[in-house]
C-alpha positions in Angstrom: 41.7 84.0 -35.1 44.2 85.6 -37.4 45.8 88.8 -36.2 47.2 91.6 -38.4 50.7 90.2 -37.8 49.6 86.8 -39.1 48.0 88.0 -42.3 51.1 88.3 -44.4 54.8 87.5 -44.4 55.7 91.1 -43.9 58.5 93.0 -45.5 61.6 91.0 -46.2 64.7 92.0 -44.3 67.9 92.8 -46.1 69.3 89.5 -44.7 66.4 87.6 -46.2 67.0 89.3 -49.5 70.6 88.1 -49.6 71.3 85.7 -52.5 71.5 81.9 -51.9 75.3 82.0 -52.0 75.2 84.0 -48.7 73.4 81.2 -46.8 76.5 79.7 -45.3 77.5 83.1 -44.0 74.0 83.7 -42.6 74.2 80.4 -40.8 77.6 81.2 -39.5 76.4 84.6 -38.1 73.4 83.0 -36.5 75.6 80.4 -34.8 78.1 83.1 -33.6 75.2 85.1 -32.2 73.8 82.0 -30.5 77.1 81.2 -28.8 77.1 84.6 -27.1 80.9 84.7 -27.0 81.5 87.8 -29.0 80.1 91.3 -29.4 77.4 91.7 -32.0 79.3 94.5 -33.7 82.3 92.2 -34.1 80.2 89.5 -35.6 78.5 92.0 -38.0 82.0 93.3 -39.1 83.1 89.7 -39.9 79.8 88.9 -41.5 80.0 91.9 -43.8 83.7 91.0 -44.6 82.5 87.5 -45.6 79.8 89.0 -47.8 82.3 91.4 -49.4 84.5 88.4 -50.3 81.5 87.0 -52.2 80.9 90.4 -53.9 77.7 91.0 -51.9 76.8 94.4 -50.3 77.0 94.9 -46.6 74.1 94.5 -44.1 73.3 97.5 -42.0 73.6 97.6 -38.2 69.9 98.0 -37.8 69.0 95.1 -40.0 71.6 92.9 -38.3 70.3 94.0 -34.9 66.7 93.1 -35.8 67.9 89.7 -37.1 69.9 89.2 -33.9 66.9 90.1 -31.7 64.5 87.8 -33.6 67.0 85.0 -33.5 67.4 85.5 -29.7 63.7 85.4 -29.1 63.3 82.2 -31.2 66.2 80.6 -29.5 64.9 81.4 -26.0 61.5 80.0 -26.9 63.0 76.7 -28.2 65.3 76.4 -25.2 62.4 77.1 -22.8 60.3 74.5 -24.6 63.2 72.0 -24.2 63.5 72.7 -20.5 59.8 72.3 -19.9 59.7 69.0 -21.9 62.8 67.7 -20.0 61.2 68.6 -16.6 57.9 67.0 -17.5 59.6 64.0 -19.0 61.4 63.2 -15.8 58.2 63.5 -13.8 55.8 61.6 -16.1 55.8 57.9 -16.6 54.0 56.4 -19.6 50.7 56.2 -17.8 50.9 59.8 -16.7 51.9 60.8 -20.3 48.8 59.0 -21.7 46.6 60.7 -19.1 48.0 64.1 -20.0 47.5 63.4 -23.7 43.9 62.4 -23.2 43.3 65.5 -21.0 44.9 68.0 -23.4 43.0 66.4 -26.3 39.7 66.8 -24.5 40.5 70.4 -23.5 41.5 71.1 -27.1 38.3 69.6 -28.5 36.3 71.6 -26.0 38.0 74.8 -27.1 37.4 74.0 -30.7 33.7 73.4 -30.0 33.4 76.7 -28.0 35.2 78.6 -30.8 32.8 77.1 -33.3 29.8 78.1 -31.2 30.9 81.8 -31.4 31.9 81.6 -35.0 29.1 83.7 -36.3 30.0 86.6 -34.1 33.7 86.6 -34.5 33.8 86.5 -38.3 35.4 83.2 -39.0 36.8 82.7 -42.5 36.8 79.3 -44.3 40.5 79.1 -43.5 39.8 79.5 -39.8 37.2 76.8 -39.9 39.7 74.5 -41.8 42.4 75.2 -39.2 39.9 74.3 -36.4 38.9 71.1 -38.1 42.5 70.2 -38.5 43.2 70.9 -34.8 40.2 68.8 -33.8 41.4 65.9 -36.0 44.9 66.2 -34.5 43.4 66.0 -31.0 41.4 62.9 -32.0 44.5 61.3 -33.5 46.5 61.9 -30.3 43.8 60.3 -28.3 43.6 57.3 -30.6 47.4 56.8 -30.6 47.4 57.0 -26.8 44.5 54.5 -26.6 46.2 52.2 -29.0 49.4 52.3 -27.0 47.5 51.5 -23.8 45.7 48.6 -25.5 49.0 47.2 -26.8 50.6 47.4 -23.4 47.6 45.7 -21.8 47.8 42.9 -24.4 51.5 42.5 -23.8 50.9 42.3 -20.1 48.2 39.7 -20.6 50.6 37.6 -22.6 53.2 37.8 -19.9 50.7 37.0 -17.1 49.5 34.0 -19.1 53.1 32.8 -19.7 53.9 33.2 -16.0 50.7 31.5 -14.9 51.4 28.5 -17.2 55.0 28.2 -16.0 53.9 28.4 -12.4 51.1 25.8 -13.0 53.6 23.4 -14.6 56.2 24.0 -11.8 53.7 23.4 -9.0 52.0 20.5 -10.7 48.7 22.2 -11.1 46.4 21.8 -14.2 46.1 24.6 -16.7 42.7 25.4 -15.4 
């Protein structure tokens, strides 16, 4: 399950090694890159000037470029996720959402089961087993929340139907039976 890339945090970049007092400048640079209004080299020049005002050494072009690339990749993923959620949200009503939750939970539990079946051959670590158990628990919780929501909606609907029935019975002169 874990890849070589996931095994450690990797080497810290020179931006990650900057002291805490540089955090406002790092946030500023990230925001400027995200806006896409200015050239990267101009943002870097101003970023390094801001760092120099704090008595902190400059960041190299390469380090800033890697930071910019990673930030762009992460930003695109987040924006794409937002677009997908927005598109699905406009197409799904509450019932469809519950159906989707139940389906994804079942698929997820099936995947966990299949992975556990092949655990001996793939060299699962205890950490991998724990992560699978947590995933299975999350799927079950999602299903339970969806089921509870459906039950609450049905109970609410029953109450409304009963109130309307009682009101109609009184209005038309019928007995409660």
